N, CA, C and O atoms as a MOPAC input file, in Angstrom:
PM7 MOZYME 1SCF
protein

 N     32.56900 1   107.83900 1    98.86300 1
 C     33.09500 1   107.90700 1   100.05400 1
 C     32.81800 1   106.56200 1   100.70500 1
 O     31.69800 1   106.05700 1   100.63200 1
 N     33.88300 1   105.94500 1   101.37600 1
 C     33.59800 1   104.74600 1   101.91800 1
 C     34.37300 1   104.49700 1   103.24600 1
 O     35.24700 1   105.31500 1   103.53300 1
 N     34.18500 1   103.64200 1   103.93000 1
 C     34.54800 1   103.66000 1   105.29100 1
 C     35.70100 1   102.23400 1   105.20900 1
 O     35.42500 1   101.13100 1   104.73600 1
 N     36.86200 1   102.60800 1   105.74500 1
 C     37.97300 1   101.45500 1   105.78400 1
 C     38.18900 1   101.04600 1   107.23400 1
 O     38.50400 1   101.78000 1   108.17000 1
 N     37.97800 1    99.83200 1   107.24100 1
 C     37.91800 1    99.14100 1   108.81000 1
 C     39.00600 1    99.62000 1   109.53100 1
 O     40.14800 1    99.33900 1   109.16900 1
 N     38.77000 1   100.37000 1   110.59500 1
 C     39.69600 1   100.67300 1   111.77500 1
 C     40.52200 1   101.79500 1   111.29700 1
 O     41.27900 1   102.32900 1   112.10800 1
 N     40.47300 1   102.20900 1   110.11300 1
 C     41.39300 1   103.34000 1   109.55100 1
 C     40.80100 1   104.85600 1   109.26800 1
 O     41.42000 1   105.91000 1   109.11500 1
 N     39.33200 1   104.58300 1   109.25200 1
 C     38.70700 1   106.04800 1   108.95300 1
 C     38.07400 1   105.92200 1   107.74800 1
 O     37.62600 1   104.80100 1   107.50600 1
 N     37.92000 1   106.77900 1   106.92600 1
 C     37.13100 1   106.99300 1   105.86100 1
 C     38.05300 1   107.57800 1   104.49800 1
 O     38.94900 1   108.41500 1   104.60200 1
 N     37.69400 1   107.05100 1   103.45200 1
 C     38.33200 1   107.66000 1   102.18600 1
 C     37.28000 1   108.15600 1   101.00700 1
 O     36.17800 1   107.63400 1   100.84000 1
 N     37.68000 1   108.99400 1   100.40200 1
 C     37.18200 1   109.45400 1    99.11300 1
 C     38.03600 1   109.16700 1    97.97400 1
 O     39.23200 1   109.45900 1    97.93300 1
 N     37.36400 1   108.56700 1    97.01700 1
 C     38.07800 1   108.17800 1    96.04200 1
 C     37.74600 1   108.98200 1    94.75400 1
 O     36.58200 1   109.16000 1    94.39500 1
 N     38.77600 1   109.44000 1    94.10500 1
 C     38.92800 1   110.35500 1    93.00900 1
 C     39.37800 1   109.69100 1    91.81100 1
 O     40.50500 1   109.97200 1    91.40300 1
 N     38.66300 1   108.84100 1    91.17300 1
 C     39.39400 1   107.99600 1    90.09700 1
 C     40.22100 1   107.10800 1    90.78700 1
 O     39.79500 1   106.27900 1    91.59100 1
 N     41.54200 1   107.28200 1    90.45300 1
 C     42.70000 1   106.42400 1    90.99800 1
 C     43.21800 1   107.07400 1    92.23000 1
 O     44.04900 1   106.43500 1    92.87400 1
 N     42.86700 1   108.20700 1    92.64300 1
 C     43.50900 1   108.91100 1    93.77700 1
 C     42.39900 1   108.74800 1    94.98500 1
 O     41.19700 1   108.98900 1    94.87700 1
 N     43.08400 1   108.28500 1    96.15200 1
 C     42.45600 1   107.90400 1    97.42100 1
 C     42.95500 1   108.92300 1    98.46700 1
 O     44.07400 1   109.00400 1    98.97400 1
 N     41.73100 1   109.76800 1    98.69100 1
 C     41.96200 1   110.67400 1    99.96400 1
 C     41.68900 1   110.25900 1   101.47300 1
 O     40.47600 1   110.11500 1   101.63000 1
 N     42.34600 1   110.03900 1   102.53600 1
 C     42.04300 1   109.50200 1   103.62700 1
 C     41.54300 1   110.59800 1   104.46800 1
 O     41.99600 1   111.74200 1   104.44100 1
 N     40.59100 1   110.19000 1   105.21100 1
 C     40.07000 1   111.00000 1   106.33000 1
 C     39.86600 1   110.39300 1   107.75700 1
 O     39.85300 1   109.16400 1   107.83100 1
 N     39.71200 1   111.10400 1   108.85700 1
 C     39.86400 1   110.09800 1   110.26600 1
 C     38.39700 1   110.00800 1   110.51100 1
 O     38.00600 1   109.04500 1   111.17200 1
 N     37.39600 1   111.01100 1   110.00300 1
 C     35.93000 1   110.84600 1   110.51300 1
 C     35.03000 1   110.84100 1   109.04300 1
 O     35.40000 1   111.27700 1   107.95300 1
 N     33.85600 1   110.26100 1   109.36100 1
 C     33.03200 1   110.29800 1   108.17600 1
 C     32.53600 1   111.95000 1   107.95800 1
 O     32.41400 1   112.35900 1   106.80300 1
 N     32.28100 1   112.79700 1   109.02600 1
 C     32.41900 1   114.27300 1   108.86300 1
 C     33.26500 1   115.05900 1   108.13700 1
 O     32.87600 1   116.05200 1   107.52300 1
 N     34.63800 1   114.60200 1   108.17100 1
 C     35.63900 1   115.39800 1   107.61100 1
 C     35.67100 1   114.79000 1   106.06700 1
 O     36.11400 1   115.47200 1   105.14200 1
 N     35.19500 1   113.53800 1   105.88400 1
 C     35.13900 1   113.13300 1   104.36400 1
 C     33.93300 1   113.85400 1   103.66600 1
 O     34.02900 1   114.26900 1   102.51100 1
 N     32.71000 1   113.99400 1   104.47400 1
 C     31.69900 1   114.46600 1   103.84700 1
 C     31.74600 1   116.07500 1   103.54900 1
 O     31.11800 1   116.61400 1   102.63700 1
 N     32.47300 1   116.64600 1   104.33800 1
 C     32.90300 1   118.24500 1   104.22700 1
 C     33.68700 1   118.27600 1   102.81600 1
 O     33.51000 1   119.11500 1   101.93300 1
 N     34.57400 1   117.20900 1   102.78300 1
 C     35.52300 1   117.41600 1   101.55800 1
 C     34.58300 1   117.17000 1   100.19100 1
 O     34.61400 1   117.87500 1    99.18300 1
 N     33.88400 1   116.19100 1   100.37500 1
 C     32.81800 1   115.92600 1    99.13800 1
 C     32.07000 1   117.13700 1    98.76600 1
 O     32.03100 1   117.62900 1    97.63900 1
 N     31.49500 1   117.55900 1    99.79800 1
 C     30.59700 1   118.84200 1    99.59100 1
 C     31.52200 1   120.02100 1    98.95900 1
 O     31.09600 1   120.68200 1    98.01200 1
 N     32.62800 1   120.22400 1    99.44300 1
 C     33.38900 1   121.44000 1    98.95900 1
 C     33.91100 1   121.04500 1    97.53700 1
 O     34.07500 1   121.92800 1    96.69500 1
 N     34.15700 1   119.81000 1    97.27100 1
 C     34.27900 1   119.67300 1    95.53300 1
 C     33.05500 1   119.56400 1    94.89500 1
 O     33.00800 1   120.10600 1    93.79100 1
 N     32.08800 1   119.03200 1    95.27300 1
 C     30.68700 1   119.51700 1    94.51500 1
 C     30.54200 1   120.87500 1    94.24600 1
 O     30.45100 1   121.30300 1    93.09500 1
 N     30.50700 1   121.76800 1    95.50900 1
 C     30.56400 1   123.07800 1    95.13800 1
 C     31.54100 1   123.70600 1    94.11800 1
 O     31.13600 1   124.53400 1    93.30300 1
 N     32.75000 1   123.33000 1    94.16600 1
 C     33.77200 1   123.77300 1    93.23100 1
 C     33.38300 1   123.25100 1    91.95000 1
 O     33.52400 1   124.01600 1    90.99600 1
 N     32.90600 1   122.06400 1    91.72800 1
 C     32.54700 1   121.59600 1    90.35300 1
 C     31.45500 1   122.25000 1    89.86800 1
 O     31.39400 1   122.42600 1    88.65100 1
 N     30.54400 1   122.66300 1    90.60100 1
 C     29.31700 1   123.43500 1    90.23100 1
 C     29.42200 1   125.03000 1    89.88600 1
 O     28.62900 1   125.71700 1    89.24300 1
 N     30.61200 1   125.39300 1    90.49600 1
 C     30.68700 1   126.81800 1    90.34200 1
 C     30.92800 1   127.17900 1    88.91500 1
 O     31.43000 1   126.32900 1    88.18000 1
 N     30.62000 1   128.36200 1    88.45100 1
 C     30.81400 1   128.92000 1    87.24200 1
 C     32.19800 1   128.89600 1    86.81600 1
 O     33.00600 1   129.39800 1    87.59800 1
 N     32.67500 1   128.36100 1    85.61400 1
 C     34.04400 1   128.56000 1    85.33300 1
 C     34.13700 1   129.37000 1    83.85100 1
 O     33.57500 1   128.91000 1    82.85700 1
 N     34.79300 1   130.43700 1    83.82100 1
 C     35.22300 1   130.94900 1    82.56700 1
 C     35.96200 1   130.13300 1    81.41000 1
 O     37.06400 1   129.64500 1    81.65800 1
 N     35.38200 1   129.97600 1    80.15800 1
 C     36.13000 1   129.38500 1    79.19200 1
 C     37.26200 1   130.15500 1    78.60500 1
 O     37.17300 1   131.37900 1    78.51800 1
 N     38.32400 1   129.51400 1    78.19500 1
 C     39.29500 1   130.33300 1    77.66100 1
 C     38.79900 1   131.05300 1    76.46600 1
 O     37.81600 1   130.69900 1    75.81400 1
 N     39.65200 1   132.24200 1    76.18100 1
 C     39.37600 1   132.95700 1    74.87300 1
 C     40.11000 1   132.23100 1    73.59800 1
 O     41.24200 1   131.75200 1    73.52900 1
 N     39.22900 1   132.30500 1    72.76000 1
 C     39.88900 1   131.33100 1    71.25300 1
 C     40.54700 1   132.51400 1    70.59600 1
 O     40.23400 1   133.70000 1    70.70500 1
 N     41.61200 1   131.91600 1    69.82600 1
 C     42.13200 1   132.94800 1    69.05100 1
 C     42.68300 1   132.29000 1    67.60600 1
 O     43.00700 1   131.10300 1    67.65000 1
 N     42.77400 1   132.82100 1    66.65400 1
 C     43.01600 1   132.03200 1    65.23000 1
 C     44.24900 1   132.49900 1    64.71000 1
 O     44.41700 1   132.59800 1    63.49500 1
 N     45.24600 1   132.83500 1    65.65000 1
 C     46.65200 1   133.18900 1    65.00500 1
 C     47.53200 1   132.00400 1    65.17100 1
 O     47.55500 1   131.34100 1    66.20800 1
 N     48.32600 1   131.73300 1    64.01900 1
 C     49.31800 1   130.42500 1    64.26100 1
 C     50.54700 1   131.02800 1    65.07200 1
 O     50.97600 1   132.18000 1    65.01000 1
 N     50.99800 1   129.99300 1    65.83000 1
 C     51.96600 1   130.15100 1    66.76600 1
 C     53.22600 1   130.25400 1    66.10400 1
 O     53.20300 1   130.00300 1    64.89900 1
 N     54.36700 1   130.58000 1    66.63900 1
 C     55.81700 1   130.54300 1    65.90200 1
 C     56.16400 1   129.08500 1    65.25500 1
 O     56.82900 1   128.98100 1    64.22500 1
 N     55.69700 1   128.09300 1    65.89600 1
 C     55.95700 1   126.78900 1    65.36900 1
 C     54.85400 1   126.13000 1    64.09300 1
 O     54.86900 1   124.98400 1    63.64500 1
 N     54.03100 1   127.15000 1    63.74800 1
 C     52.95700 1   126.75900 1    62.75600 1
 C     51.77400 1   126.21400 1    63.09900 1
 O     50.85300 1   126.03100 1    62.30300 1
 N     51.74700 1   125.89200 1    64.47500 1
 C     50.46900 1   125.29700 1    64.75100 1
 C     49.38700 1   126.41000 1    65.33100 1
 O     49.83300 1   127.33400 1    66.01200 1
 N     48.14800 1   126.33600 1    65.09800 1
 C     47.08500 1   127.47500 1    65.54200 1
 C     46.96300 1   127.25100 1    66.91800 1
 O     46.69000 1   126.12200 1    67.32700 1
 N     47.15700 1   128.31500 1    67.78100 1
 C     46.90400 1   128.31200 1    68.93700 1
 C     45.26000 1   127.96000 1    69.39000 1
 O     44.31700 1   128.43000 1    68.75300 1
 N     45.10500 1   127.19300 1    70.41200 1
 C     43.85100 1   127.00500 1    70.88300 1
 C     43.41700 1   128.07200 1    71.94600 1
 O     42.26800 1   128.49200 1    71.80600 1
 N     43.98500 1   128.46300 1    72.75100 1
 C     43.63000 1   129.74600 1    73.87400 1
 C     44.74600 1   130.63900 1    73.81900 1
 O     45.88600 1   130.39000 1    73.42500 1
 N     44.19000 1   131.90900 1    74.34300 1
 C     44.85600 1   133.00700 1    74.48000 1
 C     45.91400 1   132.74700 1    75.80900 1
 O     45.57700 1   132.14600 1    76.82900 1
 N     47.11700 1   133.27300 1    75.58900 1
 C     48.07600 1   133.22200 1    76.57000 1
 C     47.62600 1   134.21600 1    77.72300 1
 O     47.12000 1   135.31700 1    77.51000 1
 N     47.85700 1   133.72600 1    78.85500 1
 C     47.34900 1   134.71000 1    80.00100 1
 C     48.57200 1   135.79300 1    79.96300 1
 O     49.75000 1   135.63600 1    79.64300 1
 N     47.81800 1   137.02300 1    80.43300 1
 C     48.81100 1   138.17900 1    80.45200 1
 C     48.69700 1   138.79000 1    82.03200 1
 O     47.70600 1   139.26100 1    82.59000 1
 N     49.89000 1   138.63300 1    82.47700 1
 C     50.00200 1   139.30900 1    83.94300 1
 C     50.29200 1   140.72600 1    84.26400 1
 O     51.28000 1   141.27000 1    83.77000 1
 N     49.69000 1   141.19900 1    84.86200 1
 C     49.82500 1   142.57700 1    85.10200 1
 C     51.19000 1   142.79100 1    85.96500 1
 O     51.37200 1   142.21000 1    87.03500 1
 N     52.15300 1   143.71400 1    85.36700 1
 C     53.59400 1   143.80300 1    86.16400 1
 C     53.34800 1   144.92500 1    87.25000 1
 O     54.25000 1   145.24000 1    88.02700 1

């Protein structure tokens, strides 16, 4: 997070720059990102069946309830 002269604040995410009008807004954005990154994330289920193109699938396809 850094201040840009007379233009507000920016949060840099690699090559992406997200502008904010205040330090407080930028700080809240950073805090939210940190919470989301720290949250538990389920790993995809592994399967060992070849696909129709002969390559082995790495993850199981998501099945949506109809």
